C-alpha positions as CSV (number, residue, x, y, z in Angstrom):
1,M,27.6,191.8,-11.2
2,S,24.8,194.3,-12.1
3,D,22.2,195.5,-9.6
4,A,19.4,193.7,-11.5
5,A,21.3,190.4,-11.3
6,A,22.0,190.9,-7.7
7,E,18.3,191.2,-6.9
8,L,17.5,187.8,-8.6
9,P,17.2,184.8,-6.2
10,D,19.5,181.9,-6.6
11,A,18.0,179.1,-8.7
12,A,17.9,176.7,-5.7
13,D,15.9,179.2,-3.7
14,S,13.7,180.5,-6.5
15,A,10.6,178.6,-5.5
16,A,10.6,180.2,-2.1
17,S,10.9,183.6,-3.7
18,L,7.9,183.4,-6.0
19,G,5.5,186.3,-5.7
20,D,2.4,184.3,-6.8
21,R,3.0,180.7,-5.8
22,P,-0.6,179.5,-6.4
23,L,-0.4,180.7,-10.0
24,A,3.1,179.1,-10.3
25,F,1.7,175.8,-9.0
26,Y,-1.2,175.9,-11.5
27,N,1.2,176.5,-14.4
28,A,3.4,173.7,-13.1
29,L,0.4,171.4,-12.9
30,L,-0.5,172.2,-16.5
31,T,3.0,171.4,-17.6
32,E,3.0,168.1,-15.6
33,H,-0.3,167.2,-17.3
34,F,1.2,167.8,-20.7
35,V,4.3,165.8,-19.8
36,L,2.2,162.8,-18.6
37,E,0.1,162.9,-21.7
38,S,3.3,162.9,-23.8
39,A,4.7,160.0,-21.8
40,R,1.5,158.0,-22.4
41,G,1.8,158.6,-26.1
42,I,5.4,157.4,-26.1
43,T,4.5,154.2,-24.3
44,V,1.8,153.4,-26.9
45,S,4.1,154.2,-29.7
46,E,6.9,152.0,-28.3
47,S,4.5,149.1,-27.6
48,S,3.3,149.2,-31.2
49,S,6.8,149.3,-32.6
50,R,8.0,146.4,-30.4
51,A,5.0,144.2,-31.2
52,S,5.4,144.9,-34.9
53,L,9.1,144.1,-34.8
54,Y,8.3,140.7,-33.2
55,L,5.5,139.8,-35.5
56,M,7.5,140.8,-38.6
57,T,10.4,138.7,-37.4
58,L,8.1,135.7,-36.9
59,S,6.3,136.2,-40.2
60,S,9.7,136.5,-42.0
61,A,10.9,133.3,-40.3
62,L,7.7,131.5,-41.5
63,V,8.2,132.7,-45.0
64,A,11.8,131.5,-45.0
65,F,10.8,128.2,-43.6
66,G,8.2,127.8,-46.4
67,F,11.1,127.9,-48.9
68,L,13.1,125.4,-46.9
69,A,10.3,123.0,-45.9
70,A,11.0,120.5,-48.7
71,T,14.8,120.5,-48.2
72,P,17.0,118.7,-45.8
73,F,17.8,122.0,-44.1
74,A,14.3,122.5,-42.7
75,F,14.9,121.0,-39.2
76,G,18.3,122.8,-38.9
77,F,16.6,126.1,-39.8
78,L,13.9,125.6,-37.2
79,G,16.5,124.6,-34.6
80,V,18.1,128.0,-35.1
81,I,15.2,130.3,-35.7
82,I,12.7,129.1,-33.0
83,P,15.1,129.9,-30.1
84,V,15.8,133.3,-31.7
85,V,12.1,134.1,-32.1
86,V,11.2,132.8,-28.6
87,I,14.0,134.9,-26.9
88,L,12.9,138.0,-28.9
89,G,9.3,137.3,-27.8
90,V,10.2,137.1,-24.1
91,F,12.1,140.4,-24.3
92,T,9.3,142.0,-26.2
93,Y,6.7,140.7,-23.8
94,E,8.6,142.0,-20.7
95,R,8.9,145.4,-22.2
96,L,5.3,145.5,-23.3
97,V,4.3,144.8,-19.7
98,Q,6.5,147.6,-18.5
99,T,5.2,150.1,-20.9
100,S,1.6,149.1,-20.0
101,L,2.4,149.7,-16.3
102,E,4.0,153.0,-17.1
103,D,0.9,154.0,-19.1
104,V,-1.4,153.1,-16.2
105,A,0.8,155.0,-13.7
106,A,0.8,158.1,-15.9
107,L,-3.0,157.9,-16.2
108,A,-3.4,157.6,-12.5
109,S,-1.3,160.8,-12.1
110,I,-3.4,162.5,-14.7
111,Q,-6.6,161.6,-12.8
112,R,-5.2,163.2,-9.7
113,I,-4.6,166.4,-11.7
114,R,-8.1,166.2,-13.2
115,R,-9.6,165.9,-9.7
116,Y,-7.8,169.1,-8.8
117,Y,-9.3,170.8,-11.9
118,A,-12.7,169.5,-10.9
119,G,-12.5,171.2,-7.6
120,L,-11.6,174.7,-8.9
121,L,-15.2,175.8,-9.2
122,P,-18.6,174.5,-8.0
123,G,-20.0,172.3,-10.8
124,A,-16.6,171.9,-12.5
125,G,-16.7,168.2,-11.9
126,A,-19.2,167.8,-14.8
127,Y,-16.4,168.8,-17.2
128,F,-13.8,166.4,-15.7
129,P,-15.7,163.1,-15.3
130,M,-14.0,160.3,-13.3
131,P,-14.6,156.5,-13.7
132,A,-16.6,155.2,-10.8
133,G,-15.0,151.7,-10.8
134,R,-11.6,150.4,-9.7
135,A,-10.2,150.0,-13.2
136,P,-7.0,152.2,-13.1
137,N,-6.6,152.2,-16.9
138,E,-9.8,154.2,-17.7
139,L,-9.8,157.9,-18.4
140,L,-13.6,158.1,-19.0
141,E,-16.5,156.0,-17.9
142,I,-17.0,153.2,-20.4
143,G,-19.2,150.8,-18.4
144,Q,-16.4,148.4,-17.7
145,R,-14.8,147.3,-14.4
146,G,-11.5,145.7,-13.6
147,Y,-11.6,141.9,-13.9
148,R,-8.8,139.3,-13.8
149,R,-9.5,137.8,-17.2
150,G,-8.9,141.2,-18.8
151,V,-5.2,140.5,-18.5
152,F,-5.5,138.2,-21.5
153,F,-6.7,141.0,-23.8
154,T,-3.7,143.3,-23.7
155,I,-1.1,143.6,-26.5
156,S,1.5,142.1,-24.2
157,S,-0.7,139.0,-23.7
158,A,-1.3,138.7,-27.5
159,I,2.5,138.6,-28.0
160,A,2.8,136.1,-25.0
161,I,0.2,133.8,-26.5
162,V,1.8,133.8,-30.0
163,N,5.3,133.3,-28.5
164,S,4.0,130.5,-26.3
165,M,2.7,128.7,-29.4
166,V,6.1,129.1,-31.1
167,A,7.8,127.7,-28.0
168,G,5.3,124.8,-28.0
169,V,6.3,124.0,-31.6
170,G,9.9,123.9,-30.5
171,V,9.0,121.5,-27.7
172,S,7.1,119.4,-30.1
173,L,10.1,119.1,-32.4
174,L,12.3,118.2,-29.4
175,V,10.0,115.4,-28.5
176,Y,9.4,114.2,-32.1
177,L,13.0,113.9,-33.2
178,P,13.9,111.1,-30.7
179,S,10.5,109.5,-30.4
180,R,9.1,109.9,-33.9
181,S,5.7,109.9,-32.4
182,L,3.5,112.6,-33.9
183,P,0.6,112.3,-31.4
184,L,2.9,112.4,-28.4
185,S,4.9,115.4,-29.8
186,I,1.7,117.4,-30.5
187,A,0.2,116.6,-27.1
188,V,3.4,117.7,-25.3
189,G,3.7,120.8,-27.5
190,V,0.1,121.9,-26.8
191,A,0.5,121.3,-23.1
192,A,3.8,123.3,-23.0
193,A,2.1,126.2,-24.9
194,I,-0.8,126.2,-22.5
195,V,1.5,126.2,-19.4
196,L,3.5,129.1,-20.9
197,I,0.3,131.1,-21.6
198,V,-0.9,130.6,-18.0
199,V,2.5,131.5,-16.6
200,H,2.7,134.7,-18.7
201,G,-0.9,135.6,-17.6
202,A,-0.1,135.0,-13.9
203,Y,3.1,137.1,-14.2
204,Q,1.3,140.0,-15.8
205,E,-1.5,139.9,-13.2
206,T,1.1,139.9,-10.4
207,R,2.7,143.0,-11.9
208,Y,-0.6,144.7,-12.3
209,G,-1.5,143.8,-8.7
210,R,1.6,145.4,-7.4
211,L,0.9,148.5,-9.4
212,R,-2.7,148.6,-8.0
213,D,-1.4,148.3,-4.5
214,L,1.1,151.1,-5.1
215,L,-1.5,153.4,-6.6
216,A,-3.9,152.6,-3.7
217,A,-1.2,153.5,-1.2
218,G,-1.0,157.0,-2.7
219,P,1.8,159.2,-4.2
220,A,3.8,159.3,-0.9
221,S,4.2,155.6,-1.0
222,A,5.3,155.6,-4.6
223,T,7.9,158.2,-3.8
224,D,9.2,156.1,-0.9
225,R,9.6,153.0,-3.0
226,S,11.2,154.7,-6.0
């Protein structure tokens, strides 16, 4: 081993041997900021891809049903395709909720880094504005505050509403086949769709509530629970 190599600290002890640790911390903070921004971009891209996959599957199924609607195979096709679409919708919805939570958590970490930037010099806060409200998914002040009905305006909720309607159609068919009562089957299907929409919204609000509590408890609590 050469003398130059012998003078180098071990990788596990390199942080303690840094000559300028404040500068190293600042560089690490910049890297972390970049990684978090990249993670947010990935969550948005994945959400768009998954939502597009579900909607394309649904639209393709509707086009195929259009060709079979006047044939004896129509009900058989619906009996196969509706469960497939609904199951895909459930999986898509769950992942969209997860990516949304990951995006909010990454943004909360970015906001902590931005608060550090804002404290570097007097008056630096003017260049790193922070939202004054409690909405954790805002990077800049847009005059909006967190509210519970906002859970129904996310991409995951859009997929949940569409998928609930598809499931409602399936329930309607299950009621119509034995009863042959169109008004009854429509009423039951609409009721089932509404119940599913409310359940999806309540589930998503619960997940967001847990994340808000976790973010309010601070980074130390997040580390303990991970």
